[in-house]
Residue frames relative to the residue before (quaternion, step in Angstrom):
aa qw qx qy qz dx dy dz
X 1.0000 0.0000 0.0000 0.0000 0.00 0.00 0.00
X 0.3954 -0.7321 0.5047 0.2301 3.62 -0.86 0.86
X 0.4301 -0.6996 0.5009 0.2734 3.56 -0.87 0.86
X 0.6564 -0.5138 0.3848 0.3962 3.53 -1.32 0.29
X 0.6185 0.5374 -0.3502 0.4539 3.60 1.02 -0.69
X 0.6742 0.4792 -0.3161 0.4647 3.57 0.91 -0.79
X 0.6169 0.5276 -0.3529 0.4653 3.63 1.08 -0.62
X 0.6630 0.4806 -0.2998 0.4894 3.60 0.97 -0.89
X 0.6429 0.5358 -0.3179 0.4456 3.57 1.01 -0.80
X 0.6355 0.5257 -0.3269 0.4615 3.55 1.00 -0.78
X 0.6537 0.5210 -0.2980 0.4610 3.54 1.07 -0.88
X 0.6543 0.5114 -0.2964 0.4717 3.52 1.09 -0.82
X 0.5994 0.5578 -0.3239 0.4739 3.56 1.13 -0.76
X 0.6821 0.4807 -0.2900 0.4685 3.56 0.85 -1.01
X 0.6629 0.5096 -0.2955 0.4621 3.55 0.99 -0.86
X 0.6183 0.5389 -0.3174 0.4759 3.57 1.11 -0.73
X 0.6678 0.4836 -0.3016 0.4787 3.60 0.95 -0.87
X 0.6236 0.5354 -0.3411 0.4562 3.58 1.07 -0.70
X 0.6455 0.5161 -0.2992 0.4769 3.56 1.01 -0.92
X 0.6370 0.5107 -0.3261 0.4766 3.59 0.93 -0.87
X 0.6837 0.4833 -0.3166 0.4458 3.55 0.79 -0.93
X 0.6512 0.5010 -0.3050 0.4816 3.63 0.91 -0.91
X 0.6481 0.5243 -0.3360 0.4383 3.58 0.93 -0.79
X 0.6679 0.4685 -0.3001 0.4943 3.55 1.09 -0.62
X 0.6235 0.5311 -0.3417 0.4610 3.60 1.05 -0.68
X 0.7206 0.3851 -0.2367 0.5257 3.61 1.01 -0.82
X 0.6590 -0.5797 0.3098 0.3655 3.55 0.80 1.14
X 0.6840 -0.5469 0.2776 0.3951 3.50 0.79 1.18
X 0.0768 0.7986 -0.5810 0.1372 3.53 0.81 1.15
X 0.3712 -0.7778 0.4632 0.2066 3.55 -0.47 1.22
X 0.6163 0.5412 -0.3625 0.4425 3.64 1.02 -0.58
X 0.6842 0.4518 -0.3074 0.4829 3.60 0.89 -0.79
X 0.6179 0.5284 -0.3446 0.4693 3.63 1.03 -0.68
X 0.6542 0.5128 -0.3211 0.4539 3.62 0.93 -0.86
X 0.6371 0.5151 -0.3169 0.4778 3.59 1.00 -0.90
X 0.6784 0.5107 -0.2888 0.4423 3.55 0.95 -0.88
X 0.6137 0.5374 -0.3279 0.4764 3.59 1.17 -0.67
X 0.6650 0.5036 -0.2956 0.4655 3.54 0.93 -0.95
X 0.6681 0.4867 -0.2961 0.4786 3.59 0.90 -0.90
X 0.6254 0.5182 -0.3589 0.4600 3.64 0.93 -0.79
X 0.7119 0.4619 -0.2958 0.4387 3.62 0.73 -0.98
X 0.6217 0.5072 -0.3387 0.4915 3.61 1.08 -0.66
X 0.6670 0.5029 -0.3158 0.4500 3.57 0.84 -0.85
X 0.6337 0.5321 -0.3216 0.4602 3.59 1.01 -0.84
X 0.6678 0.5019 -0.3011 0.4598 3.55 0.98 -0.94
X 0.6951 0.4721 -0.2842 0.4617 3.58 0.90 -0.84
X 0.6444 0.5487 -0.3133 0.4306 3.58 1.08 -0.73
X 0.8138 0.2373 -0.1113 0.5187 3.59 0.76 -1.03
X 0.5786 -0.6086 0.3706 0.3968 3.59 1.22 -0.16
X 0.5863 -0.6276 0.3765 0.3473 3.57 -1.01 0.72
X 0.6586 0.5186 -0.3302 0.4339 3.60 0.94 -0.77
X 0.6871 0.4673 -0.2843 0.4782 3.54 0.95 -0.92
X 0.6026 0.5411 -0.3537 0.4680 3.65 1.15 -0.56
X 0.6650 0.4940 -0.2955 0.4759 3.53 0.96 -0.89
X 0.6379 0.5140 -0.3202 0.4757 3.57 1.05 -0.80
X 0.6441 0.5516 -0.2987 0.4378 3.53 0.99 -0.89
X 0.7639 0.3680 -0.1763 0.4999 3.57 0.92 -1.00
X 0.6928 0.4374 -0.3090 0.4830 3.59 1.21 0.21
X 0.4179 0.6987 -0.4793 0.3279 3.62 1.18 0.40
X 0.4698 -0.7048 0.4602 0.2661 3.56 -0.85 1.04
X 0.6521 0.5207 -0.3486 0.4266 3.64 0.95 -0.61
X 0.7249 0.3836 -0.2514 0.5139 3.61 1.17 -0.21
X 0.2537 0.8246 -0.4781 0.1648 3.55 1.23 0.38
X 0.6427 0.5320 -0.3252 0.4451 3.59 0.99 -0.82
X 0.6786 0.4813 -0.2835 0.4771 3.57 0.98 -0.80
X 0.6332 0.5318 -0.3289 0.4561 3.58 1.02 -0.78
X 0.6578 0.4969 -0.2986 0.4809 3.54 0.89 -1.02
X 0.6636 0.5032 -0.3032 0.4631 3.63 0.84 -0.90
X 0.6725 0.4829 -0.3094 0.4678 3.64 0.81 -0.91
X 0.7432 0.3833 -0.2710 0.4768 3.66 0.64 -0.90
X 0.5932 0.5349 -0.3878 0.4600 3.58 1.13 -0.44
X 0.6297 0.5331 -0.3257 0.4617 3.56 1.11 -0.63
X 0.6216 0.5207 -0.3289 0.4840 3.55 1.11 -0.70
X 0.6388 0.5216 -0.3185 0.4674 3.52 1.02 -0.78
X 0.6583 0.5044 -0.3142 0.4622 3.57 0.92 -0.88
X 0.6160 0.5211 -0.3416 0.4819 3.63 1.04 -0.68
X 0.6675 0.5234 -0.2841 0.4470 3.58 0.90 -0.92
X 0.7269 0.3733 -0.2379 0.5250 3.63 1.10 -0.63
X 0.5496 -0.6750 0.3412 0.3550 3.59 1.31 0.56
X 0.4984 0.5273 -0.5211 0.4496 3.55 0.76 1.13
X 0.0443 -0.8897 0.4533 0.0321 3.55 0.71 1.13
X 0.6369 0.5151 -0.3690 0.4392 3.67 0.93 -0.71
X 0.6915 0.4606 -0.2864 0.4772 3.66 0.74 -0.91
X 0.6280 0.5502 -0.3174 0.4496 3.53 1.12 -0.77
X 0.6750 0.4750 -0.2877 0.4857 3.59 0.93 -0.90
X 0.6171 0.5304 -0.3515 0.4629 3.64 1.03 -0.62
X 0.6665 0.4898 -0.2886 0.4823 3.57 0.98 -0.85
X 0.6544 0.5052 -0.3148 0.4663 3.54 1.00 -0.81
X 0.6512 0.5035 -0.3276 0.4637 3.60 0.92 -0.81
X 0.6296 0.5044 -0.3395 0.4837 3.64 0.93 -0.71
X 0.6779 0.4913 -0.3038 0.4547 3.57 0.91 -0.85
X 0.6439 0.5098 -0.3291 0.4660 3.59 0.98 -0.76
X 0.6462 0.4998 -0.3341 0.4702 3.58 0.95 -0.78
X 0.6675 0.4956 -0.3039 0.4652 3.56 0.94 -0.85
X 0.7135 0.4549 -0.2762 0.4557 3.60 0.88 -0.83
X 0.8069 0.2791 -0.1222 0.5060 3.56 0.87 -1.00
X 0.3046 0.7972 -0.4770 0.2101 3.62 1.23 0.26
X 0.6462 0.5231 -0.3221 0.4527 3.57 1.05 -0.72
X 0.6451 0.5345 -0.3286 0.4361 3.58 1.14 -0.48
X 0.5380 0.6580 -0.3978 0.3454 3.63 1.07 -0.53
X 0.6807 0.4634 -0.3181 0.4697 3.70 0.78 -0.81
X 0.6157 0.5393 -0.3445 0.4598 3.57 1.07 -0.74
X 0.6840 0.4857 -0.2913 0.4597 3.57 0.84 -0.97
X 0.6496 0.5067 -0.3213 0.4670 3.62 0.96 -0.88
X 0.6459 0.5205 -0.3315 0.4495 3.62 0.98 -0.78
X 0.6816 0.4824 -0.2861 0.4699 3.58 0.95 -0.85
X 0.6797 0.4867 -0.2806 0.4716 3.62 1.12 -0.63
X 0.5336 0.6505 -0.4192 0.3411 3.61 1.17 -0.22
X 0.6413 0.5144 -0.3429 0.4545 3.62 1.22 -0.21
X 0.5384 0.5984 -0.4296 0.4092 3.61 1.20 -0.01
X 0.6496 -0.5967 0.3019 0.3615 3.56 -1.03 0.78
X 0.8168 0.2538 -0.1596 0.4929 3.67 0.39 -1.00
X 0.6737 0.4905 -0.3102 0.4574 3.60 0.87 -0.87
X 0.6086 0.5849 -0.3405 0.4142 3.55 1.08 -0.77
X 0.6589 0.5020 -0.3185 0.4608 3.58 0.96 -0.86
X 0.6401 0.5172 -0.3158 0.4723 3.59 1.08 -0.67
X 0.6959 0.4841 -0.2714 0.4557 3.52 0.98 -0.91
X 0.6337 0.5355 -0.3324 0.4485 3.63 1.20 -0.35
X 0.4532 0.6429 -0.4886 0.3776 3.65 1.19 0.00
X 0.5412 -0.6886 0.3705 0.3094 3.59 -0.76 1.01
X 0.6354 0.5249 -0.3542 0.4419 3.59 1.03 -0.55
X 0.6573 0.4956 -0.2968 0.4840 3.52 1.07 -0.81
X 0.6116 0.5427 -0.3363 0.4673 3.60 1.09 -0.79
X 0.6683 0.4841 -0.3127 0.4705 3.61 0.92 -0.87
X 0.5963 0.5724 -0.3597 0.4328 3.62 1.03 -0.79
X 0.7358 0.4205 -0.2408 0.4730 3.58 0.74 -1.08
X 0.6127 0.5410 -0.3493 0.4582 3.59 1.14 -0.58
X 0.6141 0.5653 -0.3726 0.4055 3.67 1.11 -0.48
X 0.6082 0.5400 -0.3600 0.4571 3.62 1.18 -0.45
X 0.8397 0.3442 -0.1916 0.3737 3.50 -1.37 0.37
X 0.5757 -0.6641 0.3740 0.2961 3.65 1.04 0.36
X 0.7527 -0.4683 0.2411 0.3951 3.52 0.67 1.08
X 0.8695 -0.1448 0.1004 0.4615 3.59 -0.81 -0.94
X 0.5358 0.6319 -0.3856 0.4063 3.53 1.30 -0.12
X 0.0556 0.8273 -0.5459 0.1200 3.56 0.24 1.30
X 0.3078 0.7198 -0.5444 0.3013 3.57 0.16 1.33
X 0.4992 -0.6507 0.4719 0.3236 3.55 -0.90 0.86
X 0.5017 -0.7061 0.4015 0.2976 3.62 -0.90 0.85
X 0.6793 0.4972 -0.2969 0.4508 3.62 1.15 -0.29
């Protein structure tokens, strides 16, 4: 059973992603992007818990992604949204790259998306993330 904090965190994560998407659609509106960043971080903390979030963002092997992600948030806050979103995107790919093959594997059973994900070029693309056979969620 999912706790109430995880349910609220999932909602905040979704709301944060929506604000980030809308901020990019509205020509990189820095206010919407900043709200999306704050909601995303709050949602992540509530979904997986404060101790696991702190552990996730304090691992030395992911230092490049952590600095890039939080540097991107800082750049968005000081109204450099394009460069900030580029840094955040790089940080997210670096931090959550191991999760992409897991998500792609689980989505291959869905009707329409699964057919697309079974194309050999797309399978090879998702297989290139996460370091080969080490298929473990990053959190």
